C-alpha positions in Angstrom: 2.9 25.2 17.2 2.6 25.4 14.1 3.6 22.1 11.4 4.5 21.6 7.6 3.6 18.9 6.4 6.2 17.4 4.1 6.5 13.6 2.4 10.5 13.8 2.9 10.5 14.6 6.8 9.7 10.8 7.3 13.6 10.0 7.1 13.5 11.9 10.4 11.3 10.5 11.8 11.5 11.8 15.8 12.0 15.5 15.0 8.8 15.0 12.5 6.7 13.7 15.0 7.5 14.9 17.7 7.2 18.3 16.1 3.4 16.9 14.9 3.0 15.8 19.0 3.1 19.8 19.6 1.4 21.2 16.1 -1.9 23.4 16.8 -1.6 24.4 13.2 -1.2 21.5 10.4 0.2 23.3 7.1 0.2 21.9 2.9 -1.2 18.5 4.0 -4.4 18.5 1.6 -2.0 19.5 -1.4 -0.3 16.5 0.1 -2.9 14.0 -0.1 -3.8 15.4 -3.5 -0.6 14.9 -5.2 -0.3 11.1 -3.4 -3.3 10.7 -4.9 -2.6 11.4 -8.7 0.9 9.7 -8.2 -0.9 6.5 -6.7 -3.2 6.9 -10.2 -0.4 7.0 -12.6 1.5 4.5 -11.0 -1.3 1.8 -11.3 -2.2 3.0 -14.3 1.3 1.9 -15.5 1.2 -0.8 -14.5 -2.2 -2.0 -15.6 -0.9 -0.8 -19.5 2.0 -3.9 -18.4 -0.4 -6.1 -17.3 0.9 -6.1 -13.9 -1.8 -7.6 -12.1 -3.9 -9.6 -14.5 -2.5 -13.1 -13.6 -5.7 -13.8 -12.7 -7.3 -13.4 -16.5 -4.4 -13.4 -18.7 -5.2 -17.3 -19.4 -8.7 -16.4 -21.0 -7.5 -12.6 -22.1 -5.1 -15.0 -25.0 -8.8 -16.8 -25.7 -10.9 -13.4 -27.2 -10.4 -12.1 -30.4 -8.5 -9.5 -30.9 -10.9 -6.6 -30.9 -12.1 -8.7 -27.7 -8.6 -8.6 -26.2 -7.9 -5.1 -26.7 -11.4 -3.9 -25.0 -10.7 -6.3 -22.2 -7.5 -4.8 -21.7 -8.8 -1.4 -22.4 -11.1 -1.8 -18.7 -8.5 -3.5 -16.9 -5.8 -0.4 -17.0 -9.2 1.9 -16.2 -9.9 -1.0 -12.9 -6.6 -0.5 -11.9 -6.0 3.6 -12.2 -9.4 3.1 -9.9 -7.6 1.2 -7.8 -5.4 3.7 -7.2 -7.2 5.6 -6.4 -9.4 3.2 -3.7 -5.7 1.8 -2.9 -4.4 5.8 -1.8 -8.3 6.1 -0.2 -7.3 3.0 2.1 -3.4 3.7 3.2 -4.8 7.2 4.2 -7.6 6.4 5.6 -8.9 3.0 7.4 -5.6 2.2 9.4 -6.2 5.9 9.9 -9.8 6.0 11.6 -8.4 2.0 13.3 -5.7 4.1 15.1 -8.2 6.5 16.3 -10.5 4.3 17.8 -7.5 2.5 19.6 -5.7 5.2 20.6 -6.7 9.3 22.1 -4.6 10.7 18.8 -6.6 12.8 16.7 -7.9 11.7 13.1 -5.7 14.7 11.1 -2.6 14.0 12.7 -3.2 10.3 12.4 -3.8 11.1 8.5 -0.3 12.7 8.1 1.1 9.6 9.4 -0.4 7.5 6.8 0.5 10.5 4.2 3.9 8.7 4.9 3.0 5.0 4.7 2.0 5.5 1.5 4.5 7.6 0.1 6.7 4.2 0.6 4.3 1.9 -0.2 4.0 3.7 -3.7 8.0 2.8 -4.0 6.9 -0.1 -3.3 4.4 0.0 -6.2 6.9 1.6 -8.6 9.4 -0.9 -7.7 6.6 -3.9 -9.2 7.3 -2.5 -13.0 11.1 -2.9 -13.5 10.5 -6.7 -11.9 8.1 -7.5 -14.2 9.7 -5.9 -17.5 13.0 -7.3 -16.7 12.9 -10.1 -14.7 9.3 -11.2 -15.3 8.4 -11.7 -12.2 4.9 -11.1 -10.4 5.0 -8.5 -7.1 4.6 -11.5 -5.2 7.9 -12.8 -6.3 9.9 -9.6 -5.6 13.4 -9.9 -4.5 12.3 -7.6 -1.7 10.0 -9.3 0.6 9.2 -12.9 1.4 7.2 -14.3 -1.3 9.9 -16.4 -3.1 10.6 -18.7 -0.1 6.9 -18.3 0.7 7.2 -20.3 -2.7 10.0 -22.8 -1.0 7.4 -23.1 1.7 3.7 -23.6 0.3 2.4 -24.2 -3.1 -0.7 -22.7 -1.7 -1.5 -19.5 -3.9 -2.9 -17.5 -0.8 0.1 -18.1 1.5 2.6 -17.5 -1.2 0.6 -13.9 -2.3 0.5 -13.2 1.5 4.5 -14.0 2.0 4.8 -11.6 -0.9 2.8 -8.9 1.1 5.2 -8.9 3.6 8.7 -7.0 2.3 10.9 -4.3 3.0 8.6 -1.7 2.7 6.1 -2.9 4.5 8.1 -3.4 7.2 9.7 0.1 7.0 5.9 1.5 7.0 5.3 -0.3 10.1 8.1 1.3 11.7 6.9 4.4 11.2 3.7 3.9 11.9 5.1 2.8 15.5 7.0 5.7 15.9 4.6 8.0 15.2 2.0 6.2 17.4 4.6 5.9 19.8 5.5 9.4 20.0 1.8 10.1 19.2 0.2 8.4 21.8 2.7 7.5 24.5 1.3 4.3 25.3 3.5 1.6 25.7 5.7 -0.5 23.2 3.8 -3.7 23.7 0.7 -3.2 23.0 1.2 -0.4 20.4 3.2 -2.9 17.8 0.6 -6.0 18.6 -2.2 -3.0 17.0 -0.1 -1.8 14.5 1.1 -5.7 13.4 -2.4 -6.9 13.8 -4.0 -4.1 11.4 -0.9 -4.8 9.0 -1.5 -8.4 8.9 -5.3 -7.8 8.2 -4.4 -5.9 5.2 -1.8 -8.3 3.8 -4.3 -11.3 4.1 -7.2 -9.2 2.3 -4.5 -8.2 -0.1 -3.6 -11.2 -0.6 -7.2 -13.2 -1.0 -8.0 -10.4 -4.0 -4.9 -11.1 -6.0 -6.4 -14.7 -6.0 -10.3 -13.9 -6.8 -11.4 -15.0 -10.3 -12.5 -11.0 -11.2 -13.3 -11.9 -15.1 -15.7 -15.2 -14.3 -17.6 -12.8 -11.6 -18.1 -10.4 -14.3 
């Protein structure tokens, strides 16, 4: 059976993953991956232009002379662009490798699964732009996440960022992973859910930690 990789198949996951399970050949995957890499770099570059994610260094940058400030801003945008490449790579391949180690599903099919997840998470990255420009909210204060609730519960920056990582988009991505792996691996629900949750929690924890690392001082 031939499977045609199309991103919008994520809106009918049961049929999509059944076809993927039976597929012997997968078409168009490389082009979809290249498109997502391009979208990721553009989205992150736009975020860099508007200063999204610069909260840890913004207070220091405002003290710099004008020419140094512009140079640091350009470096920040370049850094965000490279972050877009790294982000797409991590979302596509790291969970696929981890799932491959814990299931008998082929790595190639797991990358197809992660293509859907990356597309969802890039939609989330896009929402951060109007939130900052219109409402002046950082990503971890998104009303589409638990970040605001986290700010009422605790004052610890790491925990606030961790709550901010848990959003409707992340939950949607977890649902796609769980549904896909349920069909592809035929594992039982409880151990499969535990695997999906722990891997996502690991990613959320790393994201929250990186949010408050002072890279300006490290440089």
